[in-house]
C-alpha positions in Angstrom: 0.6 0.4 0.4 1.4 3.0 -1.0 2.1 6.0 1.4 -0.3 9.1 1.8 3.4 11.8 1.9 6.5 11.2 0.3 9.7 10.1 2.9 10.9 13.1 4.9 14.3 14.5 3.3 17.1 16.6 5.6 18.9 19.1 3.3 20.5 21.0 5.4 21.5 21.6 9.0 22.8 24.7 11.1 25.3 24.9 12.3 26.7 21.8 11.0 29.0 20.5 13.5 29.6 21.3 17.3 29.6 19.4 20.5 26.9 17.6 22.6 23.8 19.7 23.6 24.5 21.9 20.6 21.1 23.5 19.6 20.6 22.8 15.7 18.1 24.1 13.4 17.4 21.1 10.2 15.7 22.0 6.8 14.5 19.7 4.6 11.1 18.4 2.6 8.4 16.4 4.3 9.3 16.9 7.7 5.8 15.9 9.1 2.4 17.4 8.9 2.3 18.5 12.9 4.2 17.8 16.4 2.2 14.5 16.4 3.1 12.9 13.3 7.1 13.1 14.5 8.1 9.8 15.5 11.8 9.9 15.3 14.8 11.8 15.1 18.0 10.8 14.8 21.7 12.9 14.5 24.5 10.7 14.2 23.4 7.9 15.6 21.9 8.9 18.9 17.6 9.9 19.7 17.1 13.1 19.7 13.3 13.1 19.6 13.3 14.3 23.4 14.8 18.0 22.7 12.7 17.9 19.3 10.4 20.8 18.8 8.5 20.6 15.4 8.1 24.1 14.1 7.2 23.1 10.2 6.8 20.5 7.6 10.7 22.1 6.2 12.2 22.9 9.7 12.7 21.3 13.4 14.8 22.6 15.8 16.9 20.5 18.5 19.8 19.3 20.4 22.5 17.2 19.6 23.0 14.0 22.0 25.6 12.3 23.2 26.3 10.4 19.6 28.2 7.7 19.4 30.0 9.2 16.3 31.8 12.0 15.3 29.9 12.2 11.9 26.9 10.8 10.9 23.7 11.7 8.9 20.0 13.7 10.1 17.6 10.7 10.1 13.8 11.7 10.4 10.6 9.5 11.1 7.5 10.2 10.7 3.8 8.3 11.4 2.7 9.8 7.1 5.9 9.4 5.3 8.2 6.6 7.3 11.8 6.8 7.9 13.3 9.5 5.5 16.9 10.3 4.3 20.0 12.8 4.8 21.6 14.4 2.1 24.0 16.3 4.8 25.8 15.0 7.9 26.5 17.0 11.3 30.1 16.4 12.6 30.7 16.0 16.8 33.3 17.8 18.1 34.8 16.8 21.7 34.5 19.2 24.3 37.1 21.4 25.5 38.1 21.5 29.2 37.2 24.4 31.0 39.3 26.4 33.6 38.1 27.7 36.4 38.6 31.0 35.6 37.2 30.6 31.8 33.7 32.3 30.9 31.5 29.1 30.3 27.3 29.0 28.9 27.5 25.9 31.0 28.0 25.4 35.1 31.1 23.6 36.4 31.2 21.5 39.3 33.5 22.3 42.0 35.9 19.8 42.7 39.3 19.0 44.4 42.1 18.9 42.3 44.3 15.8 42.9 47.6 16.3 44.1 50.0 14.2 42.1 53.0 14.7 44.4 51.3 13.8 47.8 49.5 11.7 46.3 45.7 12.2 48.4 43.2 15.0 47.5 44.0 18.8 49.2 42.1 22.0 49.2 45.5 23.6 47.6 44.9 26.6 45.5 44.6 25.2 41.8 46.5 27.6 39.8 49.5 26.4 41.2 48.6 23.0 39.5 46.7 24.2 36.3 47.4 27.2 35.1 46.0 28.5 32.3 48.9 29.7 29.8 51.9 28.1 31.6 54.1 29.2 28.5 52.9 32.7 28.9 52.0 33.4 25.2 49.0 33.2 22.8 47.8 30.4 22.7 46.2 29.7 19.3 44.3 26.1 19.1 44.9 24.0 15.4 42.3 22.5 13.7 43.5 19.2 13.9 41.0 16.7 15.0 40.8 14.9 18.6 40.7 11.8 17.2 43.9 12.1 15.4 46.1 13.3 17.8 44.6 10.2 20.2 46.0 7.9 17.4 48.8 9.6 17.5 49.9 9.7 21.2 47.9 6.6 22.3 47.9 6.4 25.9 49.4 10.0 26.3 47.7 13.0 27.7 47.5 17.0 27.2 46.7 17.7 30.7 50.1 18.7 32.0 48.9 17.5 35.6 48.5 14.0 34.0 50.9 12.0 35.0 50.9 10.5 30.9 51.3 14.4 29.8 52.6 14.5 26.4 54.2 18.1 25.5 54.4 17.1 21.9 50.4 16.9 22.4 49.9 19.7 24.0 52.3 22.5 22.0 50.4 20.6 18.4 46.4 21.4 20.1 47.5 24.8 21.7 50.6 26.1 19.7 50.6 24.8 16.3 51.1 27.6 14.4 52.9 29.8 17.2 56.9 31.2 15.6 60.0 29.8 17.1 61.2 33.2 18.5 57.6 33.1 20.7 58.5 29.4 21.9 62.1 30.9 22.5 60.2 33.7 25.0 58.0 30.7 26.4 61.0 28.8 27.3 62.5 31.9 29.1 58.9 32.6 30.8 59.0 28.8 32.1 62.2 29.2 33.5 61.5 32.4 35.2 58.3 30.6 37.0 60.8 28.2 37.9 63.2 30.4 39.4 60.0 32.0 41.4 59.4 29.4 43.1 63.0 28.4 44.2 63.5 32.4 45.6 60.1 32.0 47.0 61.2 29.2 49.2 64.6 30.1 49.7 63.0 33.5 51.4 60.5 31.9 53.4 63.5 30.3 55.1 66.1 33.2 55.6 63.0 34.7 56.9 62.9 32.4 60.0 66.7 32.1 60.4 67.1 35.2 63.3 64.6 32.7 65.4 66.1 29.4 64.3 69.8 31.2 65.5 68.4 32.7 69.0 66.3 29.6 70.1 69.9 27.4 69.2 71.8 30.0 71.1 69.1 29.3 74.3 69.5 26.0 74.6 73.5 25.9 74.0 73.5 27.9 76.8 71.6 25.9 79.0 73.1 23.1 78.1 76.8 24.5 78.8 75.2 25.3 82.4 74.4 21.9 83.1 77.5 20.4 82.2 79.4 23.3 84.3 77.7 22.6 87.6 77.6 18.4 87.7 75.3 18.2 90.4 71.7 17.3 91.4 71.2 20.4 92.8 71.6 22.4 90.2 70.4 19.8 87.9 67.2 20.0 89.6 67.2 23.6 90.2 67.9 24.0 86.1 64.9 21.6 85.5 62.7 22.6 87.6 63.6 26.6 85.9 63.7 25.0 82.5 59.6 23.7 83.2 59.5 26.9 84.6 60.5 29.0 81.4 58.8 26.2 79.1 55.6 26.8 81.0 55.6 30.9 81.0 56.4 30.6 77.3 53.5 28.1 77.0 51.1 30.4 78.5 52.3 33.5 77.0 52.4 31.6 73.6 48.7 30.4 74.6 48.1 33.8 75.8 49.3 35.5 72.6 47.7 33.3 69.7 44.5 32.2 71.7 42.5 35.1 70.3 44.3 33.9 66.6 43.5 31.0 66.9 39.7 31.4 68.0 39.4 33.9 65.2 40.7 31.1 63.0 38.2 28.4 64.3 35.3 31.1 64.2 36.5 31.7 60.6 36.9 27.8 59.5 33.3 27.1 60.9 32.1 29.7 59.2 33.2 29.3 56.1 32.5 25.6 56.1 29.0 26.6 57.1 28.7 28.8 54.1 30.7 26.1 51.9 28.1 23.8 53.0 25.2 26.2 52.8 26.3 27.1 48.9 26.8 23.4 47.9 23.4 22.4 49.2 21.7 25.9 48.7 19.7 24.1 46.3 17.6 21.5 49.2 18.0 24.5 51.9 16.3 27.1 49.4 13.6 24.4 48.0 10.6 24.5 50.1 10.5 28.4 49.7 11.0 28.4 46.1 8.7 25.0 46.0 5.9 27.9 47.1 6.9 30.4 45.0 6.3 28.4 42.0 3.7 26.9 42.9 1.2 30.5 43.5 2.8 31.3 39.9 1.4 28.4 38.7 5.1 26.9 37.4 4.3 22.7 38.4 6.4 22.2 36.1 9.1 23.9 37.6 8.3 22.4 40.8 8.4 19.3 39.6 11.5 19.3 38.2 13.3 20.8 41.5 11.0 17.3 43.2 12.6 15.0 41.1 16.1 16.4 41.7 15.8 16.5 45.1 14.5 13.3 45.1 17.3 11.8 43.4 20.1 13.6 45.2 18.6 13.5 48.8 16.0 11.4 48.7 18.0 7.8 50.6 20.2 10.5 52.5 21.1 9.6 56.3 21.9 13.3 57.1 19.5 14.7 59.7 19.4 18.5 58.3 19.0 16.8 55.2 16.3 14.3 55.9 14.5 17.4 58.2 14.5 19.9 54.7 13.5 16.9 52.8 10.6 16.0 54.7 9.4 19.8 54.4 9.9 19.3 50.5 7.7 16.1 50.6 5.4 18.2 52.5 4.8 20.7 50.4 5.0 18.5 47.2 1.8 16.4 49.0 -0.2 19.9 49.7 0.5 20.3 45.5 -0.9 17.1 44.7 -4.2 17.8 46.6 -3.8 20.7 45.0 -3.9 19.3 41.2 -6.4 16.9 42.1 -8.5 19.5 43.1 -8.1 21.3 40.4 -8.1 18.1 37.9 -11.8 17.1 39.1 -13.1 20.8 39.3 -15.3 21.5 36.6 -15.5 22.8 34.2 -12.4 22.4 32.4 -11.1 22.1 29.2 -9.0 19.0 27.7 -5.6 20.4 27.5 -6.0 21.4 31.3 -7.2 18.3 32.6 -4.5 16.3 30.6 -1.8 19.0 32.3 -3.2 18.2 35.2 -2.4 14.5 34.8 0.8 14.4 33.9 1.5 16.7 36.9 -0.1 14.6 38.9 1.7 11.4 37.1 5.5 13.5 37.8 4.5 13.8 41.3 3.5 9.7 41.9 0.4 10.4 43.3 -1.8 7.6 44.8 -4.4 5.7 42.5 -5.3 6.6 39.4 -5.6 10.6 38.9 -6.9 10.0 35.0 -9.8 7.8 35.9 -11.1 10.0 38.8 -11.2 12.6 36.0 -13.0 10.6 33.7 -15.5 9.6 36.3 -15.9 13.1 37.6 -16.7 14.3 34.1 -19.1 12.2 33.8 -21.0 13.3 37.0 -20.7 16.4 36.1 -22.1 16.1 32.3 -25.3 14.4 33.8 -25.7 17.0 36.3 -26.0 19.5 33.5 -28.4 17.3 31.7 -30.8 17.1 35.2 -30.4 21.0 35.5 -30.9 21.9 32.1 -34.1 20.1 32.5 -35.0 21.4 35.9 -34.6 24.8 35.1 -36.6 24.8 31.8 -39.6 22.9 33.8 -39.5 25.4 36.4 -39.8 28.0 34.2 -42.0 26.6 32.0 -44.7 26.4 35.6 -43.9 29.4 37.3 -43.7 33.2 35.6 -42.5 33.2 31.8 -39.5 35.6 31.3 -40.3 38.4 28.9 -38.4 37.5 26.8 -37.2 34.6 25.0 -35.3 32.0 27.3 -33.0 31.7 24.2 -31.6 34.8 24.8 -30.4 33.6 28.3 -28.4 30.7 26.6 -24.7 30.9 26.8 -22.7 32.7 24.2 -21.6 29.7 22.8 -25.2 28.5 22.0 -27.0 29.7 18.8 -30.0 30.3 18.6 -31.9 27.2 17.0 -32.9 28.2 13.1 -36.4 28.7 13.1 -36.6 31.5 11.4 -38.3 30.0 8.5 -41.7 29.7 11.1 -41.7 33.9 10.9 -40.1 36.7 9.4 -40.5 38.3 12.7 -40.0 36.0 15.3 -36.7 37.1 16.9 -35.8 40.6 18.0 -33.6 42.6 15.8 -30.7 43.7 16.8 -30.8 47.3 17.7 -34.2 47.4 17.7 -36.1 48.1 21.0 -37.7 45.4 23.3 -40.9 47.3 22.8 -41.3 47.3 19.1 -40.5 43.3 18.8 -42.6 42.0 21.8 -45.6 40.9 19.9 -43.5 38.9 16.9 -41.8 37.6 20.0 -44.0 36.2 21.8 -46.5 35.2 19.0 -44.0 33.0 17.7 -42.2 32.3 20.7 -40.6 28.5 20.7 -42.1 26.0 22.8 -40.0 25.6 25.7 -39.7 21.7 25.3 -38.2 22.6 21.8 -35.9 25.4 23.0 -35.4 22.4 25.6 -33.8 20.5 23.3 -32.0 22.5 21.6 -30.1 23.5 24.6 -29.5 19.7 25.7 -28.6 18.7 22.7 -26.1 21.7 22.2 -24.6 20.8 25.7 -24.3 16.9 25.1 -22.8 17.7 21.8 -20.1 20.4 23.6 -19.0 18.7 26.3 -19.0 14.8 24.7 -16.5 15.2 22.5 -13.2 16.2 25.7 -15.1 13.5 27.6 -14.5 10.8 24.6 -11.4 12.3 23.6 -9.7 12.1 27.5 -10.6 8.5 27.2 -9.1 8.1 23.8 -6.3 9.7 25.5 -6.1 7.4 28.6 -6.4 3.9 26.5 -3.6 5.0 24.1 -1.4 6.3 26.8 -1.1 9.7 25.3 -1.8 11.1 28.6 1.6 10.5 29.8 3.4 11.0 26.2 5.6 14.5 28.1 6.5 12.7 30.9 9.9 11.5 32.2 9.0 7.9 32.8 6.8 7.6 29.2 7.2 3.8 28.6 5.9 2.8 32.2 3.1 4.9 32.8 2.2 4.0 29.3 2.4 0.7 30.2 0.1 1.0 33.3 -2.0 3.2 31.3 -3.0 0.9 28.8 -3.6 -1.7 31.3 -5.9 0.0 33.3 -8.0 1.4 30.5 -8.5 -2.5 29.3 -9.7 -3.3 32.8 -12.1 -0.6 32.7 -13.3 -0.8 29.4 -17.1 -1.7 30.7 -17.2 0.8 33.2 -16.4 3.8 30.4 -18.9 1.9 27.6 -21.9 2.0 30.8 -21.0 5.7 31.1 -21.1 6.7 27.8 -24.3 4.3 28.2 -25.8 6.2 30.9 -25.4 10.1 29.4 -26.8 8.3 25.7 -29.8 6.9 27.7 -30.2 10.5 30.2 -30.1 12.1 27.0 -32.5 10.4 25.1 -35.0 10.1 28.5 -34.9 13.4 28.9 -36.0 14.2 25.3 -38.5 11.6 25.5 -39.8 13.1 29.1 -40.1 16.6 27.3 -41.8 15.7 23.7 -43.1 11.9 24.1 -43.8 10.8 28.0 -46.2 8.8 26.9 -43.1 6.2 25.8 -41.8 6.5 29.4 -42.7 3.9 32.2 -44.4 5.8 35.3 -40.8 5.5 37.5 -38.9 7.1 34.5 -41.4 9.7 34.1 -41.2 11.4 37.3 -37.4 11.8 36.6 -36.8 12.8 33.3 -40.8 14.3 32.6 -42.3 16.7 34.9 -43.4 18.9 31.6 -47.2 20.7 31.4 -48.5 18.9 28.4 -51.0 21.3 27.7 -51.0 20.8 23.9 -48.7 18.4 21.7 -46.5 20.1 19.6 -47.5 20.9 16.1 -45.7 19.0 13.2 -43.6 21.6 12.1 -41.9 21.9 15.9 -41.5 18.0 15.5 -39.8 18.0 12.4 -37.2 21.0 14.1 -36.7 18.9 17.0 -35.4 15.6 15.0 -33.6 18.0 12.2 -31.1 18.5 15.8 -31.8 15.4 17.0 -30.1 14.3 14.0 -27.5 16.6 14.0 -26.3 15.7 17.5 -26.5 12.1 16.1 -24.2 12.8 13.3 -22.0 14.9 15.5 -21.5 12.8 18.4 -20.6 9.5 15.5 -18.0 12.0 13.7 -16.3 11.1 17.4 -16.1 7.4 15.8 -18.3 6.5 19.4 -19.7 2.8 18.3 -22.8 2.7 16.6 -24.3 0.2 19.2 -23.9 3.4 22.1 -25.2 5.6 19.8 -28.1 3.3 18.7 -30.6 4.3 21.5 -30.5 7.6 19.5 -31.4 6.0 16.4 -34.2 4.7 18.1 -35.2 7.9 19.6 -35.4 9.5 16.5 -37.2 7.0 14.9 -40.1 7.1 17.3 -39.9 11.0 16.5 -40.5 10.7 13.2 -43.1 8.5 13.6 -45.1 10.8 15.9 -44.3 14.1 13.5 -46.4 11.7 11.0 -49.3 10.8 12.9 -49.7 14.5 14.2 -49.2 16.0 11.2 -51.9 13.8 9.4 -54.1 14.4 12.4 -53.5 18.5 12.1 -53.8 17.8 8.5 -57.2 16.4 8.8 -58.1 19.4 11.6 -57.1 21.9 8.6 -59.3 20.0 5.6 -62.6 20.0 8.4 -62.2 23.7 8.2 -62.1 23.7 4.6 -66.1 24.0 4.5 -65.8 27.6 5.9 -63.5 28.5 2.9 -66.3 27.4 0.4 -67.2 30.5 -1.7 -69.2 28.8 -4.4 -67.7 30.0 -7.2 -67.7 28.1 -10.5 -65.0 27.9 -13.5 -65.8 26.8 -16.8 -65.0 23.4 -15.3 -68.1 23.8 -13.2 -65.5 23.7 -10.1 -65.0 25.6 -7.1 -61.7 26.1 -5.5 -62.8 23.5 -3.0 -60.8 20.5 -5.1 -57.7 22.7 -5.2 -57.7 24.0 -1.3 -57.9 20.1 -0.7 -54.9 19.0 -2.4 -53.1 21.5 -2.1 -53.4 21.4 1.7 -52.5 17.4 1.6 -49.2 18.0 -0.9 -48.0 20.8 1.6 -48.7 18.1 4.7 -46.6 16.0 2.7 -43.6 18.7 1.7 -43.7 19.5 5.4 -43.0 15.6 5.8 -39.9 15.2 3.3 -37.2 16.2 5.4 -39.1 13.7 8.0 -39.9 10.7 5.6 -36.2 10.5 4.0 -33.6 8.4 5.9 -30.1 10.0 6.9 -27.2 7.1 7.0 -27.8 4.4 9.7 -31.5 5.3 9.5 -34.6 3.3 9.2 -38.0 3.5 7.1 -40.5 4.8 9.2 -43.2 2.5 7.5 -40.7 -0.7 9.0 -43.2 -1.4 11.4 -46.5 -3.1 10.6 -48.5 -1.2 12.9 -46.8 2.3 11.9 -48.1 1.2 8.3 -51.5 0.8 9.1 -51.6 3.6 11.7 -50.5 6.1 9.0 -53.3 4.5 6.0 -55.9 4.9 8.6 -55.3 8.3 8.8 -54.6 8.9 5.6 -58.0 7.3 5.1 -59.8 9.6 7.9 -58.2 12.7 5.6 -60.1 12.0 2.7 -63.2 11.0 4.2 -63.4 14.2 6.4 -63.4 16.0 2.9 -65.9 14.0 1.8 -68.0 14.4 4.7 -67.0 18.3 4.2 -68.6 18.0 0.7 -71.7 16.5 1.9 -72.3 18.7 4.5 -71.8 22.0 2.2 -74.0 20.6 -0.2 -76.8 19.0 1.7 -76.7 22.6 4.1 -79.8 24.6 4.7 -79.9 27.8 3.2 -80.2 29.7 6.5 -77.3 27.7 7.9 -74.8 29.1 5.0 -72.6 32.1 6.2 -71.6 34.2 3.4 -70.8 37.1 5.5 -67.1 36.7 5.2 -67.2 35.5 1.0 -66.2 36.9 -1.7 -66.8 36.9 -5.3 -64.1 35.5 -7.6 -63.7 38.7 -10.4 -61.3 36.3 -12.5 -63.2 33.6 -13.4 -64.8 33.4 -16.5 -68.2 34.3 -16.2 -70.4 32.0 -18.4 -73.8 32.1 -18.7 -73.3 34.4 -15.5 -71.3 32.6 -13.5 -73.3 31.4 -10.3 -72.3 33.2 -6.7 -73.1 32.9 -4.1 -76.3 34.8 -2.8 -79.7 34.6 -1.8 -80.5 33.4 -4.9 -78.1 29.7 -4.7 -80.8 26.8 -4.5 -80.4 23.6 -2.6 -80.5 22.4 -6.5 -77.5 24.2 -7.6 -75.5 23.3 -4.4 -76.1 19.9 -4.9 -74.8 20.6 -8.8 -71.7 22.2 -7.7 -70.9 19.3 -5.3 -71.6 16.7 -7.7 -69.2 18.2 -10.5 -66.5 18.5 -7.6 -67.4 14.8 -6.6 -66.6 14.1 -11.0 -63.6 15.8 -10.4 -62.1 14.2 -7.4 -63.0 11.2 -8.4 -61.2 11.7 -11.8 -57.7 14.2 -10.8 -58.0 14.6 -7.3 -58.1 11.8 -5.5 -55.4 10.0 -8.2 -52.9 12.8 -8.2 -53.1 12.6 -3.9 -51.8 8.7 -4.7 -49.0 9.7 -6.8 -48.2 11.9 -4.4 -48.4 9.5 -1.0 -47.0 7.1 -3.3 -43.7 9.7 -4.1 -43.5 9.8 -0.5 -43.1 6.1 0.3 -46.5 5.8 2.0 -47.4 2.3 2.5 -51.1 0.5 1.4 -52.0 3.1 -1.2 -53.9 1.1 -2.9 -56.2 0.8 -0.1 -56.5 4.2 0.4 -57.2 5.5 -3.1 -59.8 2.1 -3.2 -61.7 3.2 0.2 -61.4 6.8 -0.9 -63.0 6.5 -4.2 -66.0 4.0 -2.5 -66.8 6.6 -0.3 -66.7 9.2 -2.8 -68.9 7.0 -5.0 -71.6 6.6 -1.9 -71.6 10.2 -1.7 -72.0 11.2 -5.6 -74.6 8.6 -5.8 -76.5 10.2 -3.1 -76.2 13.7 -4.0 -77.2 12.6 -7.8 -81.0 10.6 -6.3 -81.2 13.6 -4.5 -81.3 16.1 -7.2 -83.0 14.1 -9.7 -85.5 13.4 -6.8 -85.5 17.4 -6.6 -85.9 17.6 -10.6 -87.4 14.6 -12.1 -90.2 14.0 -9.4 -92.4 17.4 -10.4 -92.2 16.5 -14.1 -93.6 12.8 -13.6 -96.0 14.5 -11.1 -97.7 16.9 -13.8 -97.8 14.0 -16.2 -100.9 12.2 -15.5 -102.6 15.4 -14.1 -101.5 17.1 -17.7 -102.9 14.1 -19.9 -106.5 13.6 -18.4 -107.1 17.7 -17.8 -110.5 19.2 -19.3 -111.4 15.4 -18.6 -109.6 13.6 -21.3 -110.7 10.1 -22.6 -108.2 8.2 -25.0 -111.7 6.6 -25.5 -113.3 9.5 -26.7 -111.2 12.2 -28.3 -111.4 14.0 -31.6 -108.7 13.6 -34.5 -105.1 14.9 -33.0 -104.5 18.5 -34.4 -101.1 18.4 -32.5 -98.9 17.7 -29.3 -101.2 18.6 -26.3 -99.7 21.5 -23.5 -98.2 18.5 -20.9 -96.1 17.0 -22.9 -94.9 20.4 -24.5 -94.8 22.1 -20.5 -93.2 18.3 -19.7 -90.0 18.8 -22.3 -90.0 22.7 -21.1 -89.5 21.2 -17.5 -86.6 19.0 -19.0 -85.3 21.8 -21.3 -84.9 23.9 -17.8 -83.4 20.9 -15.9 -80.8 21.1 -19.2 -79.9 24.4 -18.6 -79.5 24.7 -15.1 -77.1 21.5 -15.5 -75.4 23.2 -18.5 -75.1 26.2 -16.6 -72.7 24.7 -13.7 -71.4 21.9 -16.0 -71.7 20.6 -19.2 -70.3 17.1 -17.9 -72.9 16.7 -15.7 -75.6 17.0 -18.6 -75.5 13.5 -20.1 -75.8 11.9 -16.8 -78.9 14.1 -15.4 -80.9 14.0 -18.6 -80.8 10.5 -18.9 -81.8 10.2 -15.9 -84.5 12.3 -16.3 -85.6 11.0 -19.3 -85.7 7.6 -17.3 -88.2 8.9 -15.1 -90.6 10.3 -17.6 -90.4 7.7 -20.0 -91.3 5.4 -17.2 -94.1 7.1 -15.9 -95.6 7.8 -19.3 -95.1 3.7 -19.8 -96.7 3.1 -16.5 -99.5 5.9 -17.6 -100.2 3.7 -21.1 -100.1 0.8 -19.9 -102.8 1.8 -17.2 -105.4 2.8 -20.3 -108.2 0.1 -20.2 -108.8 0.7 -24.3 -108.3 3.3 -26.7 -110.3 5.0 -30.2 -108.5 5.2 -32.9 -108.3 8.9 -32.3 -106.9 8.1 -28.8 -104.3 5.9 -30.0 -102.9 8.2 -32.3 -102.9 11.1 -29.7 -101.2 8.8 -27.4 -98.7 7.7 -30.1 -98.0 11.2 -31.5 -97.3 12.3 -27.9 -94.9 9.1 -26.8 -92.9 9.7 -30.5 -92.8 13.4 -30.2 -91.4 13.1 -26.7 -88.9 10.1 -27.5 -87.9 11.5 -30.6 -87.1 15.1 -29.0 -84.5 13.5 -26.4 -83.3 10.6 -28.2 -79.7 11.7 -27.6 -80.4 11.0 -24.0 -82.3 7.4 -24.8 -80.8 4.6 -22.1 -81.6 1.2 -22.4 -83.6 1.8 -19.7 -85.5 4.6 -21.1 -85.7 2.8 -24.8 -87.8 0.1 -23.1 -90.3 1.9 -21.0 -91.2 3.7 -24.6 -91.1 0.6 -26.4 -93.8 -0.9 -23.6 -95.6 2.2 -23.9 -96.0 2.2 -27.5 -96.5 -1.7 -27.4 -99.6 -0.6 -24.9 -101.3 1.6 -27.9 -103.1 -0.3 -30.6 -101.5 -0.4 -34.0 -101.8 2.0 -36.9 -103.4 0.0 -39.7 -104.2 2.8 -42.2 -101.7 4.9 -44.4 -103.7 7.8 -43.6 -103.2 7.5 -40.1 -99.5 7.1 -40.5 -99.4 10.4 -42.9 -101.1 12.1 -40.2 -98.7 11.4 -37.0 -96.1 11.6 -39.6 -97.3 15.5 -40.6 -98.0 16.3 -36.6 -94.6 15.1 -35.9 -93.0 17.2 -38.1 -95.4 20.1 -37.3 -94.1 19.8 -33.8 -90.9 19.9 -34.5 -91.0 22.5 -36.8 -93.4 24.6 -34.6 -90.5 24.0 -31.3 -87.2 24.1 -33.1 -85.6 26.6 -31.1 -87.0 25.2 -27.7 -85.9 21.6 -28.7 -82.5 22.9 -29.8 -80.8 21.8 -26.7 -81.7 18.3 -27.5 -80.2 18.2 -30.8 -76.1 16.1 -30.7 -74.3 19.8 -32.8 -75.4 21.7 -29.4 -72.5 20.4 -27.3 -70.2 21.5 -30.6 -72.0 24.7 -30.8 -71.6 25.7 -27.1 -68.0 25.0 -27.2 -67.4 27.0 -29.8 
């Protein structure tokens, strides 16, 4: 598998030579993408990663370590590019020995110089043994490699205090370019130094000769006196005198030098004390320095000083050192408690938590501070969540504030995106509160919605740090900057393996609390009674609308995506997916319920203004209402990654199907109510005339003249359009949005619509056909007409003409509303008239010749007039009516019948135009 990046390449180092701990700048290409990407850096074979400071992908700064080779490559290793190469090398120089009077950038420890003359350590003046420049001429160090000199003079040394001192090596190293004259001057200087040492010794001896001679003379006189006397008395006397003299001399000497010796002892003790204080001032000043550094927050300095003191005095047996070291341990213990308190303090950043954990690890704090911090963070997050719920529940139950609670959230929590609900829902900057108060109150988000916004943002803002702290604990990176890196990392990983289940329970507890708090606010019926007391408490005056539930679903989805990005295992986040599914299902149910309520109120918006097709705006409003409702559910119905379909459960499919059928039924009931409402129940005060619609035949407007029959016709026209267009369009939208059982919804709705259509149609036919049918029998027998005794027919009688006029009136009324309804209505009216006429003819006992001719004239006139509206039933009725009449035998009667029919059609040509087949085409043009 190819790497994502090229291997590192070192192309330069500055400086390119130096001693150990020299600070160098490395330049090159692909030197890493960041500090964590740099995993290896060696110079001359020595690992320099500890001191490396990554600056950029082309620059690294570090210090050279104690290398094994004097010259070697600079190798950089990164996670992204692997092990690199180098085009340059670094030369390591051996450090020069520094004299006690030479300036140096590093501290040179004090030491007792070894006196080779006495073969023991003495505190003699070091200048007498190590002069800085023994030759007394200018030193000009050469450029000879140290390694070459060592090979040239094996076993020798350039140090003139060494037993293996090599003068040649010393001259090559320090005076390789010195002239011969200067070397002769150096010889003279050496001789002068030797003479000065000899003269100094002789002068010291000469200065004490007088005292020596006086003592010698006194001893000689005493010796001569003793020899001259030769007696015991003299001997005893002289001995006593000698003792007295010696005692007096001793006392005088003691008196003379007591004060001097006392001052010397005091000076020696003071000097020794000062030397001890100076040498061990680090320990003596450490307690105070620890206090000061703790106050300044320089915990790194305190830890370094403590490690140094522990290594130097941790096992000391000196009482004074023990006492001071005990003070140090006391302050370090107080520092451990302070750092632990800061670690467990909330809120805190992940950077601070890692820093305090490393401090406590370096201080060898007991227990496991990292796990303690994880536990404290877990409890704090849970407490924040419950406090959030309690504050919003209390605010909901108490007096509401004058402004939206969203304005009181922390600055890092932005208001929810609810601007699409209203253009003036939130207060604009710079405007007075009073100017936006009405809008703010009117479009104020429900407390439950604001609570979910706040709760999810709280979890999303706090859980990442909590999760990253655990990941750092698992991979041991919490201790990557400590001195005992490997040991701490191994212990951390071991502890993490043992506590994986405990941390998983913590995450699950946070997720369960989040989900149950949201359920308590939005879906309280989904919680058990005990859980409802803990996670609920909201006043549910009314359920949230579908719009607010959609907004909540979007909020929870964004939170789930944020948590998924943390690479939290999916099984821990499954409970959130279950919540989202329940919210989506509930949103669909609530939206459909509210849609049914909105459709029920459509009856109030019916203005009875019809267009050219005989339709009002009601079907269009119904279709738009459902389309708008489905569009509002689009984001809810669409499945995000990891989400299941809302229709995967059978119960959800059945509930949505029943609600959809209910919506259709509500509209059908609305149509029936409008069609059958009495005139006095119609409120037209809020309706307006549609001035934009074409006004064919005067267009029926809603006023006091609108009859029940006209309302029925308008409803029938609407039903016809619903059946042929609206319901089919709605079914397509249901299928487009993934609804299940669309065929069942359409079938049930169509059946219900057809039943309503049939009821309304029968009602209208009853209103129109019954009067016409009822007028036939009285018209036939008006003037005591008798089929047995009547005159020769002279034309169609008036009753039939009146019936035709009434049928024409029905035609005109239907045609005015909807041309498409004319054939259906006229056919049923003709059926009723033909059926009644057939019945009347069959009820006649006998016909005279003139009576039969008159009856056949009227039956044929009616049949021929309404021929385009005849149905099998009406044709059968006319046939039965004619069969009930005697047959015309003579051609004269048949001729008379034909003449009378032509006369009737000619005289009523204008009235009968509506019954002609071409009338529809003429009217359309």
